[in-house]
C-alpha positions in Angstrom: 55.9 -15.6 -68.2 53.1 -15.1 -65.7 52.9 -12.0 -63.5 52.1 -14.0 -60.3 55.3 -14.6 -58.3 55.6 -18.1 -56.9 55.6 -18.1 -53.1 58.9 -19.1 -51.6 59.3 -22.7 -50.6 58.3 -23.4 -47.0 61.4 -23.9 -44.8 61.8 -27.5 -43.7 60.3 -28.2 -40.3 62.8 -28.0 -37.4 64.4 -31.2 -36.2 62.7 -32.6 -33.0 64.6 -33.5 -29.9 63.1 -35.4 -27.0 64.5 -34.4 -23.6 64.1 -37.1 -20.9 65.0 -35.6 -17.5 63.2 -36.1 -14.2 64.6 -32.9 -12.6 62.0 -30.3 -13.7 64.3 -27.2 -13.5 67.0 -28.8 -15.7 64.4 -30.1 -18.1 62.9 -26.6 -18.5 66.3 -25.1 -19.1 67.2 -27.7 -21.7 63.9 -27.2 -23.4 64.4 -23.4 -23.6 68.0 -23.6 -24.8 67.2 -26.1 -27.6 64.1 -24.2 -28.6 66.1 -21.0 -28.9 68.6 -22.9 -31.0 65.7 -23.6 -33.5 64.7 -27.1 -32.5 61.3 -28.5 -31.7 61.5 -29.9 -28.2 59.4 -32.7 -26.7 59.9 -33.3 -22.9 59.3 -36.2 -20.6 60.0 -36.6 -16.9 60.0 -40.4 -16.9 61.0 -43.3 -19.1 57.4 -44.4 -19.4 56.3 -41.0 -20.6 59.2 -40.8 -23.1 58.4 -44.2 -24.5 54.7 -43.4 -24.9 55.4 -39.9 -26.4 57.7 -41.4 -29.1 54.9 -43.7 -30.1 52.9 -40.7 -31.3 55.5 -38.0 -31.8 58.6 -39.0 -33.7 61.9 -37.4 -32.7 65.1 -36.9 -34.6 67.3 -37.2 -31.5 67.0 -37.9 -27.8 68.8 -36.3 -24.8 68.5 -38.9 -22.0 69.2 -38.7 -18.3 70.8 -41.9 -16.9 69.1 -41.6 -13.5 65.4 -41.7 -13.9 62.8 -42.6 -11.2 61.4 -45.9 -12.3 63.7 -47.2 -15.1 67.3 -46.5 -15.8 68.0 -44.2 -18.7 70.4 -46.9 -19.9 67.5 -49.4 -20.1 65.3 -46.9 -21.8 68.1 -46.3 -24.4 68.0 -50.0 -25.3 64.2 -50.0 -25.5 64.1 -46.9 -27.7 66.7 -48.2 -30.1 64.9 -51.6 -30.3 61.6 -49.9 -31.0 62.9 -47.0 -33.0 66.1 -48.2 -34.8 66.4 -44.9 -36.6 67.4 -43.4 -33.3 70.6 -45.5 -33.1 73.5 -43.0 -33.0 71.1 -40.1 -32.2 70.8 -40.5 -28.5 73.0 -38.8 -26.0 73.0 -39.7 -22.3 73.5 -37.2 -19.5 75.1 -38.4 -16.4 76.5 -36.9 -13.2 78.3 -40.2 -12.7 79.6 -41.2 -16.1 82.6 -42.8 -14.5 80.5 -45.2 -12.4 81.4 -48.9 -13.1 77.9 -49.8 -14.4 77.9 -46.8 -16.8 81.4 -47.5 -18.1 80.6 -51.1 -18.6 77.3 -50.3 -20.3 79.1 -47.9 -22.7 81.6 -50.5 -23.7 78.7 -52.5 -25.3 76.5 -49.5 -26.3 78.7 -46.6 -27.5 77.0 -43.3 -27.5 77.6 -39.6 -26.8 77.9 -38.9 -23.0 77.3 -35.4 -21.7 78.7 -35.3 -18.2 76.9 -33.2 -15.7 77.4 -30.5 -14.8 77.7 -29.5 -18.5 77.9 -26.2 -20.2 74.6 -25.6 -22.1 76.7 -24.8 -25.2 77.7 -28.5 -25.2 74.1 -29.5 -25.6 73.5 -27.1 -28.5 76.8 -28.3 -30.1 75.8 -31.9 -29.8 72.4 -31.1 -31.5 73.9 -29.1 -34.3 76.7 -31.6 -35.0 74.2 -34.5 -35.1 71.1 -32.9 -36.7 72.4 -30.0 -38.8 75.3 -32.0 -40.3 73.1 -35.0 -41.1 70.5 -32.7 -42.7 73.3 -31.3 -45.0 74.5 -34.9 -45.8 71.0 -36.0 -46.7 70.2 -32.8 -48.7 67.5 -31.5 -46.4 69.2 -28.2 -45.7 
């Protein structure tokens, strides 16, 4: 038995969530809330930035606004799942108009979590915990 104690195992790195929201104030609030909940947060104000960011920084989940300036969040969702299939089932869309015909129609073919604006910030943290913390336990990472 050696007298040198083994250092404790390093904790697993936090799960990473990409927040795609063009409204700067809301994006900052979401970043803060998720970071305080223990997640690593990447942020993008546009679909293009989000797409480029994921090419170099993998994310475990994506929180995606439907109304983005140059590309619909719904179109970005499809592009992300096509390029990063591991994100399927790990993207939630945020919408102030989730009942709009085009959104409802899209959801019929692309079921995913919808967080209706205005939302309680606890809903965001609950979504992240249910998705990421539960899947970490199932895969033995926590």
